[in-house]
C-alpha positions in Angstrom: -46.5 0.9 7.2 -50.2 0.7 7.3 -52.3 -1.7 5.2 -55.3 0.2 3.7 -58.0 -0.9 1.2 -58.0 0.9 -2.2 -61.5 0.9 -3.8 -61.2 2.0 -7.4 -63.2 2.1 -10.7 -62.8 3.5 -14.2 -64.6 6.6 -15.4 -64.0 8.0 -18.9 -60.7 6.2 -19.1 -59.4 7.4 -15.7 -58.9 5.2 -12.6 -60.7 6.8 -9.7 -60.1 5.6 -6.2 -60.5 6.1 -2.5 -59.2 4.5 0.7 -62.1 2.7 2.4 -60.6 3.4 5.9 -60.0 7.1 5.2 -63.1 8.6 3.6 -61.5 11.9 2.7 -58.8 10.2 0.7 -59.7 10.3 -3.0 -57.5 10.5 -6.1 -57.3 9.6 -9.8 -54.7 8.5 -12.4 -54.5 7.5 -16.0 -53.2 4.1 -14.9 -53.8 2.0 -11.8 -50.1 2.4 -10.9 -50.5 6.2 -11.2 -53.6 6.1 -9.0 -51.7 4.1 -6.4 -48.9 6.7 -6.4 -51.3 9.6 -6.3 -53.5 8.2 -3.5 -50.4 7.5 -1.4 -49.4 11.1 -1.8 -52.9 12.3 -0.7 -52.7 9.9 2.3 -49.4 11.3 3.3 -50.7 14.9 3.1 -53.8 14.0 5.1 -51.6 12.5 7.8 -49.5 15.7 8.0 -52.7 17.7 8.5 -54.2 15.5 11.2 -53.2 17.0 14.5 -55.2 14.5 16.6 -53.7 11.0 17.0 -56.2 8.2 17.2 -56.3 6.9 20.8 -55.3 3.2 21.3 -58.7 2.5 22.9 -60.9 3.5 19.9 -63.9 1.3 19.5 -66.2 0.9 16.5 -69.9 0.1 16.0 -72.1 -0.5 13.0 -74.7 2.1 12.6 -77.8 1.7 10.3 -79.0 5.0 8.9 -82.2 5.6 6.8 -81.5 6.6 3.3 
């Protein structure tokens, strides 16, 4: 199992969310529980489509970009 951060908000009565660590992973639901289920399904689908494993020696760096 992987612990990821769900960022969510409400828009017109819907719960909209994304996974902070997986920018392409967005979903929605009529309830927070439905959003959690839906986003988990999207995450599973994205994992299936990702043919490149993340190397163990991946590094990160903060990058400041002009808006």
